[in-house]
C-alpha positions in Angstrom: -6.5 -1.3 -7.2 -8.7 1.1 -5.4 -9.5 0.9 -1.8 -13.2 0.1 -1.2 -13.4 2.9 1.4 -11.7 5.5 -0.8 -14.6 7.9 -1.1 -15.2 8.1 2.7 -11.8 7.5 4.1 -9.9 10.1 6.1 -6.9 7.9 7.2 -3.4 9.3 6.9 -1.9 5.9 5.8 -3.3 3.7 3.1 -1.8 0.2 2.8 -3.3 -0.1 -0.6 -1.8 3.1 -2.0 1.8 2.3 -1.2 3.7 0.2 1.3 2.9 1.4 4.8 6.7 1.5 5.5 6.8 4.5 3.2 4.1 6.4 4.9 3.8 8.6 7.9 1.0 9.5 10.3 0.7 11.8 13.3 -0.5 10.4 16.6 -3.9 12.2 16.3 -4.7 11.0 12.8 -7.1 8.3 11.9 -6.0 4.7 11.1 -7.4 2.8 8.0 -10.6 1.1 8.9 -9.7 -1.8 6.6 -6.4 -2.3 8.3 -8.3 -2.1 11.7 -10.8 -4.7 10.5 -7.8 -7.0 9.5 -7.1 -7.4 13.2 -10.4 -9.1 14.1 -10.8 -12.8 14.6 -11.7 -14.4 11.3 -10.6 -11.3 9.4 -9.2 -13.4 6.5 -12.5 -14.8 5.7 -14.5 -11.6 6.4 -12.2 -9.3 4.3 -11.7 -11.8 1.5 -15.6 -12.1 1.2 -16.1 -8.4 1.4 -13.1 -7.0 -0.6 -11.2 -9.9 -2.1 -8.1 -11.8 -1.3 -5.6 -9.2 -2.6 -6.8 -6.5 -0.2 -6.6 -9.0 2.7 -3.0 -9.9 1.8 -2.1 -6.2 1.7 -3.6 -5.7 5.1 -1.8 -8.7 6.5 1.6 -7.4 5.1 0.9 -4.0 6.5 0.0 -5.5 10.0 3.2 -7.4 10.1 5.2 -4.3 9.3 3.4 -2.2 11.9 3.8 -4.9 14.6 7.6 -5.1 13.9 8.4 -1.5 13.1 5.4 0.8 13.6 5.2 3.7 16.1 3.4 3.3 19.2 0.0 5.0 18.2 -0.6 2.7 15.2 0.5 -0.4 17.1 -1.7 0.5 19.9 -4.7 1.1 17.5 -4.2 -2.3 16.0 -4.0 -4.0 19.5 -7.3 -2.3 20.5 -9.0 -3.2 17.2 -8.0 -6.8 17.8 -10.0 -6.8 21.1 -13.3 -5.7 19.6 -15.8 -7.2 17.2 -15.9 -6.9 13.4 -18.0 -4.1 12.1 -18.3 -5.9 8.7 -19.5 -9.0 10.4 -22.0 -7.0 12.5 -23.4 -5.3 9.5 -23.9 -8.6 7.6 -25.8 -10.0 10.6 -27.9 -7.0 10.8 -28.8 -7.2 7.2 -29.6 -10.9 7.4 -31.8 -10.3 10.5 -33.8 -7.2 9.1 -37.5 -7.7 9.1 -39.3 -6.4 6.1 -42.7 -5.1 7.1 -45.5 -4.6 4.6 -47.6 -1.4 5.0 
């Protein structure tokens, strides 16, 4: 399985590539955007619709490991992400509300 963000991703850790417990990141490195999205309210429905159930389940597993064992920078990133809105949901809403003008 390939990450849907593979071509544009610069995260140090990828929960899809291998278990997050076997990876390491420096405090200044980026966190996986799909993992951050998994922290949002209704993330199961949003991620499953966008990327499939298997990716959501990998993100849920990675989240549980980070919350139990992860270093402070990645745990903090997940906490901060849980307090903001979903980018995927915002994009979907923008696409629905786009007005198509004829010229």
